[in-house]
N, C-alpha and C positions, 0 to 999 in steps of 0.2 A: 503493501499500497503504499511506504514512504516514496518504492523506487516511483510508483505514477504518480502522485502529486509534484513530486520532483518535477519528472520531466513534462508535468502539465505547465509547470510554471517556469519551467526554461522555454517552450513552446512561448504563451505569453507574451515574455522579458523578448523575445526572436521578434515575433508580431509588433510590440513597440517600438524596436529601435528597426524596423522593416518602413512602419508608417509614418516616422521623424526622419529618416534617409531619404525621404519622394516627399513630404510635404517640403523637406530642404529646398532639395534639388528644384521641387515646382520654382522657389523661389527664386532660387539661385537664377535659375532659366527664366520664365518666362515676368517677372516682377522687376528683376532686375539687372537682362539683357546680358544674361554673363552665361557663354558657352559652357556646356557640360557636358560630365561623359562617365558611366561606371567606372570604377580601379576593379585590376586584377583581382584585387579580395584577398583570406589569409586561408592558409591549411594546417591543420595540426601539424606541423614539424618542428621544434625546435628554433629557435637563426643558430647561430652558427655558436655567440658566445652563451648557450644555452637557458636563456630569455625570452621571454616573447613565440608570437607568432611566426614559422613559414610563409611563403610568398603561394598562393595558389597559381601563380606562371609555372613553364618548365623546367625554370633558371635552379639547381636547389644552390647557388651561390648569391640569388638576386641580393645587390645592396638594398631597395627601398620595398621592403615587401611587403607588400598589399597597398603602398602610396606609389602605382604606374599605373600606363593606361594598359591592356594588353589587348583582351576582345569586349569589343570590337578596341581601332588603332584612337590615336591621340585627332586624328584629319574628321573622326566621324564629331564628335563635340561638337554641339547645337543646343539651341534656344527653345527647338519643340515641343510645346505641350506634350504630341500625342509619342512623340520619342521617349520623352524622359520617362512621361510615365507605363509606356511600355518593357521600358530596361528595370527598371524598378519594380516593377510589378514582378517580372520574372527573377532576379537579381535581389531581394527586398535588401541583400545585409551590404550588397557593392556600398565601397565606398564611393563620395560624388568628389570629382577628381575635375577642376578649375584648368580649364585650358586658356592661359593668359596670354596677353598683347595681344594687338591688329588694337578692338574696342576695350575690351573686358579687360582687368584689373595684369598690372603683373604685380611684383613680389619680391622683396629681397629676405633671402632666409641664413638664419644663423645659427650657432648653441645652443640650445636650452641657455646656462650658463650666461652670457655671450648677452643673447635676448634681454633676457631680465636688467642684468647690468646698462643693453641699449637705454630701456624702456625709462630706468630711472630718470638718467641723465638726460633724455627730449623729455619729462615729465620736468626736472629743475628748469630744464630752461623755456619753459611754457608751451613746448612745444604742441598743433592741436596733432591725434594722432587718429591714421583709421583703422580699418579692422588687423587683430594680430590672433595667425590661429598658433596655434602651439599643440605640439606633441610634447612627449615623451623627450624625445629625445634634442629637436627641432622649436626654434619656434621662428614662425613668419611674418615681415611686416607686406599688406596689401600694398599697391602706390599705385597711384594715375597710371597709366599709358606713355612705354615710350620705347622709341626707339634705337636701336644698335646701335645705330651714329651716334644720335644724344649719349649712350651711357656709353658709349667710349671715350668720347672726350671729357665726362665727369672724371674717369676712370684716369684716366693718361694724366690728370693735375696732381693725381696723388701719389709719392711715396711710395708706398709699399698698398697691395692690397693683400689681405690675407686672405689663404685657401680656401678655411671655412665658410667666407663670402659667401652665398652664391644669390645668381640674377637668375630669376624667371619671369623672360617677357615673351617675345612671339616665336611661334616653336613650342613654348616649353607649357608646362604642368606644375600643379598646386595641389594635395588632399584640401578639402573643406569638411569642416566639424559637420554634423556629427558620424563621422567614422571612426572605424574602428582597422587599423592597421598593423603591421608586425611588430611593434613596435609601444604598442597599447593602442587610447583613447584620444581621440580629437576632436579639441574644445578650442573656442573662441578665447584667450587671454584677454583683448578687449573688443567683446559685442560689433558690429555693424550698427552705422549710427546713418538716418538719414542725413543728406547732403545740407538739407537748410532746421535742421531739427537738433536739441542737445541729446548727446549721447542716450543711449537707451536699448535695451536687450533686445533682437528679432524674438516676431514672431512670427515660426513657419507656417502657415498655415494655404492649400491646395488652394491650386488658383484654378476658376472655370473660367469659360468664354459669357462674357456678359458680367461677370461681379466684379463690376466696377473701374475704376483707376488704377493702374498698377501703383505698386508702393515705389515711393523713390531712391534710386540708388542710392546704396553709400556713397559718404564721402570719399576724399582717401587725396594725401597728402601727394605729391610729386617727389618723385626721388630725391632730388639735390639737397629736400629739408633733412634728407633724414641721414644720407649716406657719412658723415660727419661722427654722426654717435655709433653705428653700424662697422665703422672701417674701427672706430677706439677700443670700443667691446672687442668686439673680437679679435683686436691685436693683443687683449688685456688678458682674453681665456687663457686658462691654465694651459689647455694644451691643444690651442685652436682649433681643438672640433673640423677638424680633417678630413676624420670618415663620413662618409655620404650619405646617413644610414639619417632615415627620417622618424 
């Protein structure tokens, strides 16, 4: 009896998590016009360090378990409501992946410890931040779309840029909450706030045709506004966070 009850609880939890991911994916795609697609997801195989879950992709040494597109590939990312519903109806626990760049947000990611330091420094400067995505190993600051040319100009002006700092621009991707990946849960360290509103937690809800005006997309800072603090925080991180793990 105890085993049956435990199985039912796990089933209810999976259904709840699946509904939350579908709601989030619909909000990103249809309300905010962020192109999304399902990630590879996890498999019950321990990572090389003995912690977390492995990746559902065929690569046994996947560097970003669960946190990358696989089938479909990145080019399939869309804002189409019907496609998003179909994907997460068939794969309700799939991570939600954002295709970065173009008209969609870009991001800068760094090791979790360095990310926490960077946010403290930016808060002290009175800098307004956009959404910040946190995994157990890395934090990612979402920024306004930038071109590779603009990013190159900004980086060229720096004496040194740590290898632990990564840029998610056009042709890149980023896992979004409320996903679960190989290293653990993905969450908002700073929740998205509408462009013309004070910060408040997002409310994920299914978007239907004729259901009213779409919600305003979250406000995003320019990459140049946060880059110096991120470079400084990454440089001071104990191990530099050079491993790619998310």
